[in-house]
C-alpha positions as CSV (number, residue, x, y, z in Angstrom):
1,X,92.1,-47.4,35.2
2,X,89.1,-44.5,36.0
3,X,90.3,-41.1,35.2
4,X,89.6,-38.8,38.1
5,X,86.8,-35.9,36.8
6,X,88.2,-32.7,35.0
7,X,88.7,-30.2,38.0
8,X,88.0,-26.5,37.2
9,X,88.7,-23.4,39.3
10,X,85.9,-20.8,38.4
11,X,87.1,-17.3,39.9
12,X,86.0,-13.8,40.1
13,X,88.9,-11.5,40.2
14,X,88.7,-7.8,40.9
15,X,86.2,-5.6,42.3
16,X,83.5,-7.1,39.5
17,X,80.5,-7.4,42.1
18,X,78.2,-9.6,39.4
19,X,78.5,-13.4,39.4
20,X,75.7,-15.1,38.0
21,X,77.2,-16.0,34.9
22,X,80.2,-17.6,36.3
23,X,77.6,-19.7,38.6
24,X,75.6,-20.7,35.5
25,X,78.9,-21.7,33.9
26,X,80.0,-23.5,37.2
27,X,76.5,-25.1,37.0
28,X,77.0,-26.5,33.5
29,X,80.5,-27.9,34.1
30,X,79.1,-29.7,37.2
31,X,76.3,-31.1,35.1
32,X,78.8,-32.3,32.9
33,X,80.6,-34.3,35.4
34,X,83.4,-32.1,36.4
35,X,84.7,-30.9,39.7
36,X,84.1,-27.3,40.0
37,X,85.7,-25.0,43.1
38,X,84.0,-21.7,42.9
39,X,86.1,-18.9,44.1
40,X,83.4,-16.5,45.1
41,X,83.7,-12.7,44.6
42,X,86.3,-10.4,44.6
43,X,89.3,-12.4,44.5
44,X,93.2,-11.4,44.0
45,X,95.3,-12.9,41.3
46,X,97.2,-14.3,44.3
47,X,94.2,-16.0,45.8
48,X,93.2,-17.6,42.8
49,X,96.9,-18.8,42.2
50,X,96.7,-20.3,45.6
51,X,93.5,-21.7,45.5
52,X,94.3,-23.2,42.2
53,X,97.4,-24.9,43.3
54,X,95.6,-26.0,46.7
55,X,92.7,-27.5,44.8
56,X,95.2,-29.3,42.1
57,X,92.6,-28.1,39.3
58,X,93.1,-28.7,35.5
59,X,91.5,-25.6,34.4
60,X,91.7,-22.0,35.6
61,X,88.9,-19.9,34.7
62,X,88.2,-16.3,35.5
63,X,85.2,-14.6,35.0
64,X,85.5,-10.8,34.2
65,X,82.7,-8.3,33.5
66,X,84.6,-5.2,34.8
67,X,86.7,-4.5,31.9
68,X,90.1,-5.2,33.7
69,X,90.7,-8.5,31.9
70,X,94.0,-7.6,30.7
71,X,95.6,-6.4,34.1
72,X,94.4,-9.2,35.7
73,X,95.5,-11.5,33.5
74,X,99.0,-10.3,33.4
75,X,99.2,-10.4,37.4
76,X,98.1,-14.1,37.2
77,X,100.8,-14.5,34.5
78,X,103.3,-13.2,37.1
79,X,102.1,-15.4,39.8
80,X,102.1,-18.7,37.4
81,X,105.8,-20.0,38.0
82,X,105.5,-18.8,41.8
83,X,102.5,-21.0,42.6
84,X,104.0,-23.7,40.4
85,X,100.9,-23.7,38.1
86,X,102.6,-25.9,35.4
87,X,100.7,-26.0,32.2
88,X,97.3,-26.0,33.3
89,X,94.4,-24.8,30.7
90,X,93.6,-21.1,31.2
91,X,90.1,-19.7,30.1
92,X,89.0,-16.2,30.4
93,X,85.1,-15.4,30.5
94,X,82.8,-12.2,30.4
95,X,82.9,-8.7,28.7
96,X,85.8,-9.2,26.8
97,X,86.4,-7.3,23.5
98,X,87.7,-9.4,20.1
99,X,90.4,-6.7,20.0
100,X,91.5,-8.1,23.3
101,X,91.7,-11.6,22.6
102,X,95.0,-11.8,21.1
103,X,96.6,-9.9,23.9
104,X,95.2,-12.3,26.3
105,X,96.5,-15.2,24.1
106,X,99.8,-13.3,24.4
107,X,99.9,-13.2,27.9
108,X,98.8,-17.0,28.0
109,X,95.4,-17.3,28.1
110,X,94.1,-20.7,26.2
111,X,90.5,-19.5,25.3
112,X,88.4,-16.7,25.6
113,X,84.8,-17.1,26.0
114,X,82.7,-14.1,25.7
115,X,78.9,-13.5,27.8
116,X,77.4,-14.9,25.1
117,X,79.4,-18.1,24.5
118,X,76.9,-21.2,24.5
119,X,77.6,-23.7,27.6
120,X,78.0,-26.8,25.6
121,X,80.6,-24.8,23.7
122,X,82.6,-24.2,26.9
123,X,82.2,-27.8,28.3
124,X,83.2,-29.4,24.9
125,X,86.4,-27.3,24.7
126,X,87.3,-28.6,28.0
127,X,86.5,-32.0,27.2
128,X,88.4,-32.2,24.1
129,X,91.5,-30.0,24.9
130,X,91.9,-30.7,28.5
131,X,94.5,-33.5,27.9
132,X,96.9,-31.4,26.0
133,X,97.6,-29.5,29.0
134,X,99.5,-31.9,31.2
135,X,99.8,-30.0,34.6
136,X,103.5,-30.7,35.3
């Protein structure tokens, strides 16, 4: 039986208007054979949750450069059950100070990749760990 490709939602929540990094990550994931859905800029946590559910993704990625990673992650976590997101892998990337990594983990984020993260490290993390997150 052939397994379907890993499906990843790359999202840009909040008022952040810079998406070059998110597009570079999305391209690297596509090049690694993953199905990638990019939300575009300025999406609400509600839009992200709905899209993750509708697209049946394995991984939800949030790219945040604005510094609002904690309130945006808290809001998405509040929506998790409402949108029946199960146990999907949840990643946050962007400008996230080291001091906030533990708070994001406490909210439910599985891994944080800062702006200087290597693309192959992101790909490898997803490939090696996605099976540990059965979606429902």
